[in-house]
C-alpha positions in Angstrom: -14.5 3.4 67.0 -12.2 1.1 65.0 -12.1 1.8 61.3 -10.3 0.1 58.4 -10.1 2.0 55.1 -9.7 0.2 51.8 -8.9 2.6 49.0 -6.2 5.2 49.8 -7.2 7.7 47.2 -8.1 11.3 47.9 -11.6 10.6 49.0 -10.8 7.7 51.3 -7.8 9.4 52.9 -9.4 12.8 53.4 -12.6 11.6 55.1 -10.8 8.9 57.2 -8.2 11.5 58.3 -11.1 13.6 59.7 -12.4 10.5 61.6 -9.0 10.1 63.1 -9.0 13.8 64.2 -12.1 13.1 66.2 -10.5 10.1 68.0 -11.3 7.1 65.8 -8.6 4.5 65.5 -8.1 4.4 61.7 -6.1 1.9 59.7 -5.5 2.3 56.0 -4.8 -0.2 53.2 -2.4 1.7 50.9 -1.2 0.0 47.8 0.4 2.5 45.4 1.5 4.9 48.2 2.6 2.2 50.7 6.3 2.8 50.6 6.0 6.6 50.7 3.4 6.5 53.5 5.4 4.1 55.6 8.6 6.2 55.1 7.0 9.5 56.1 4.7 7.9 58.8 1.4 8.8 57.2 -0.1 11.2 54.7 0.1 15.0 54.2 -3.4 16.5 53.8 -3.8 20.1 52.5 -7.4 21.4 52.7 -9.2 24.7 52.4 -9.1 24.7 56.2 -5.3 24.3 56.5 -2.6 21.6 56.3 -2.2 18.7 58.7 -0.6 15.3 58.9 -2.6 12.1 59.1 -0.9 9.2 61.0 -3.1 6.0 60.7 -2.9 3.5 63.5 -1.7 1.0 60.8 -0.6 1.3 57.2 -1.2 -2.0 55.4 -0.5 -3.5 52.0 -3.7 -5.6 51.9 -6.9 -5.9 53.9 -5.9 -9.4 55.2 -3.1 -7.8 57.2 -5.6 -6.2 59.5 -6.0 -8.5 62.5 -8.5 -6.6 64.6 -12.3 -6.6 64.4 -13.3 -3.3 62.9 -16.5 -1.5 63.8 -16.6 -0.2 60.3 -14.8 -1.0 57.0 -14.8 1.9 54.6 -14.5 0.9 50.9 -13.4 4.0 48.9 -11.8 2.3 45.9 -12.5 3.0 42.3 -15.1 0.7 40.7 -13.0 -0.6 37.8 -12.9 -3.9 35.9 -10.9 -6.4 37.9 -11.6 -4.7 41.3 -13.1 -7.5 43.5 -14.6 -5.7 46.5 -16.1 -8.9 47.9 -12.8 -10.7 47.9 -11.1 -7.8 49.6 -13.8 -7.6 52.2 -13.7 -11.3 52.9 -10.1 -10.8 54.0 -11.0 -8.4 56.8 -14.8 -8.7 57.6 -14.7 -11.5 60.2 -17.7 -10.7 62.3 -21.3 -9.5 61.8 -20.5 -6.7 64.2 -18.5 -5.0 61.4 -20.4 -2.5 59.3 -19.4 -2.0 55.6 -19.5 1.5 54.3 -19.2 2.2 50.5 -18.0 5.7 49.6 -18.0 5.2 45.9 -19.5 6.6 42.7 -22.2 5.2 40.5 -25.6 3.5 40.8 -26.3 -0.2 41.3 -23.1 -0.7 43.3 -24.4 -2.2 46.5 -26.1 -5.5 45.5 -23.0 -7.7 45.2 -21.8 -6.6 48.6 -25.2 -7.0 50.2 -25.5 -10.5 48.8 -22.1 -11.5 50.0 -22.5 -10.1 53.5 -26.2 -10.4 54.3 -25.6 -10.3 58.1 -23.6 -7.1 58.1 -24.9 -3.5 58.1 -24.3 -1.9 54.7 -24.0 1.9 54.5 -24.2 3.5 51.1 -22.5 6.8 51.0 -22.2 9.7 48.5 -19.3 12.1 48.9 -19.1 15.7 47.8 -15.5 16.8 47.7 -13.0 18.4 45.4 -10.1 16.0 46.0 -6.9 15.0 44.3 -3.5 13.4 45.0 -0.8 15.8 43.6 2.0 13.4 44.7 2.4 10.1 46.5 1.5 10.4 50.1 -0.3 13.7 49.6 -3.9 14.8 49.3 -5.4 18.1 48.2 -8.9 19.1 49.1 -10.8 22.1 47.8 -14.5 23.2 47.7 -17.0 20.9 49.3 -16.4 18.4 52.1 -19.8 16.7 52.7 -21.2 13.2 53.1 -24.7 11.9 52.7 -25.3 8.3 53.7 -28.0 5.8 54.6 -28.5 2.0 55.2 -28.9 0.0 52.1 -31.6 -0.5 51.0 -33.1 2.0 53.5 -32.9 3.2 57.1 -30.7 4.9 59.7 -28.7 3.0 62.3 -27.0 4.0 65.6 -23.6 3.4 64.1 -24.4 5.8 61.3 -25.3 8.5 63.9 -22.0 7.8 65.7 -20.0 8.2 62.5 -21.8 11.4 61.6 -21.1 12.8 65.1 -17.3 12.1 64.6 -17.2 13.7 61.2 -19.3 16.7 62.3 -16.9 17.2 65.2 -14.1 17.5 62.6 -16.0 19.9 60.4 -17.5 17.5 57.8 -21.1 18.2 57.1 -23.1 14.9 57.2 -26.7 14.2 56.2 -28.4 10.9 57.2 -30.8 9.5 54.6 -33.7 7.2 55.2 -33.8 6.5 51.5 -30.4 6.6 49.8 -31.4 5.9 46.2 -32.5 9.4 45.4 -29.2 10.7 46.8 -27.2 8.3 44.6 -29.1 9.4 41.4 -28.7 13.0 42.3 -24.9 12.6 42.5 -25.0 10.8 39.2 -26.6 13.9 37.8 -23.2 15.6 38.3 -20.9 12.6 37.8 -22.3 11.5 34.5 -22.1 14.7 32.5 -19.1 16.5 34.0 -16.8 13.5 34.3 -17.6 12.3 30.8 -17.4 15.7 29.1 -14.1 16.7 30.9 -12.4 13.7 29.3 -14.1 13.8 25.8 -13.5 17.5 25.5 -9.7 16.9 25.7 -9.2 17.7 29.4 -11.3 20.8 30.3 -12.0 21.6 34.0 -15.5 22.3 35.2 -15.2 26.1 34.9 -14.1 25.8 31.3 -17.0 23.4 30.5 -19.5 25.7 32.1 -18.1 28.7 30.1 -18.6 26.9 26.8 -22.3 27.2 25.7 -22.3 24.0 23.7 -20.7 21.9 26.4 -22.8 23.5 29.1 -25.9 22.6 27.1 -24.7 19.0 26.4 -24.1 18.5 30.2 -27.7 19.6 30.9 -29.1 17.3 28.2 -27.2 14.4 29.7 -28.7 15.4 33.1 -32.2 15.3 31.6 -31.7 11.9 30.1 -30.5 10.7 33.6 -33.7 12.2 35.2 -35.9 10.3 32.7 -34.2 6.9 33.5 -34.4 7.6 37.3 -38.1 8.3 37.0 -38.6 5.0 35.1 -37.0 3.3 38.1 -39.4 5.1 40.4 -36.8 7.5 41.8 -38.3 11.0 42.1 -35.5 12.9 40.5 -36.6 16.2 38.8 -35.4 18.9 36.5 -35.0 21.1 39.6 -32.3 18.7 40.8 -30.5 19.0 37.5 -30.7 22.8 37.6 -29.3 22.8 41.1 -26.3 20.7 40.0 -25.7 23.0 37.1 -25.7 26.0 39.3 -23.5 24.4 41.9 -20.9 23.6 39.2 -21.0 27.1 37.8 -20.1 28.5 41.3 -17.6 25.7 42.2 -13.9 26.4 42.0 -12.3 25.2 38.7 -11.9 21.5 39.2 -10.5 18.6 37.2 -12.9 15.8 37.6 -11.9 12.5 39.2 -12.2 10.8 35.8 -10.0 13.4 34.1 -7.4 13.0 36.9 -7.4 9.2 36.2 -6.9 9.8 32.5 -4.0 12.2 33.2 -2.4 9.5 35.4 -3.0 6.8 32.7 -5.4 4.9 34.8 -8.7 3.3 33.8 -11.9 5.3 34.3 -15.2 4.4 35.9 -17.2 4.0 32.6 -19.6 1.2 33.7 -20.8 2.4 37.1 -21.2 6.0 35.9 -22.5 5.5 32.4 -23.0 1.8 31.7 -25.3 0.9 34.6 -27.6 3.9 33.8 -27.8 2.9 30.1 -28.6 -0.7 31.0 -31.5 0.5 33.1 -32.6 2.8 30.2 -32.8 -0.2 27.9 -34.8 -2.2 30.4 -37.4 0.6 30.6 -37.2 1.6 26.9 -36.0 5.1 27.6 -34.2 6.9 24.8 -30.8 8.3 25.9 -29.0 9.1 22.6 -26.5 11.5 24.0 -25.5 9.4 27.0 -25.2 6.4 24.6 -22.9 8.3 22.3 -20.7 9.4 25.2 -20.6 5.9 26.6 -19.4 4.5 23.2 -16.7 7.1 22.9 -15.6 6.9 26.5 -15.5 3.1 26.5 -13.3 3.1 23.4 -11.1 5.8 24.9 -10.7 3.7 28.1 -9.7 0.6 26.0 -7.1 2.8 24.2 -5.6 3.8 27.6 -5.2 0.1 28.4 
């Protein structure tokens, strides 16, 4: 299995390092950490299961430097303004044999890639992980380490089963989904409230949010608004899904959300794919989402201030 990874953040590096442990040949496009990664020969990974060193088959500055034909290109980059995934993929996807796997947050993120590469298998993936990069060339994982993925728009392929077997061999729990849309909306149930509130509250972690009655209630209300929009889009999300996400967070180790980590590092945050896309669907279906709309306006203004 030859794998190219675009997006050398905590998520991309952690899950690709586990593929390498199972024997996959993994090359990584590392931009910010390129010099450090080349100097130390890879990446230091610290997880709940111990510390190890990940030595990619290649460390590249750009996707176009990859000269082989990958079995799978994993895109794990943040979906921010100015990030052109199609352009990056055109540099390295040279054959219909190559599958494209998106390990990214948000809803409505697959269409532009599917339209640009209609002949390539597209795998939509939701990751559950407490991941961060405490320093250049280093990744810290805590809590969950789970992947759920399916073909877009639907189905399960032999390549997906092969990837799942490699990850399972390295201790990553994988679930293959015939229909990926419900999985994506269920992850949004967590991402939308906790990422947003962690930033707008001034930098609280998940444990602190859950311990504050007003913030805990706000997060649940945001979940219920998300459920209403999903239902209008014929996605069978329910209040039980919301209650499960709430309980999961209450029992999860204290965690600074990925959006909060980006703010603390003075980087842009994923406002549109986590909040904006959902609100656009709400407007299309005439669903009232007053609390999500308020959070969106504040977070969008905050993101512009960071810029």
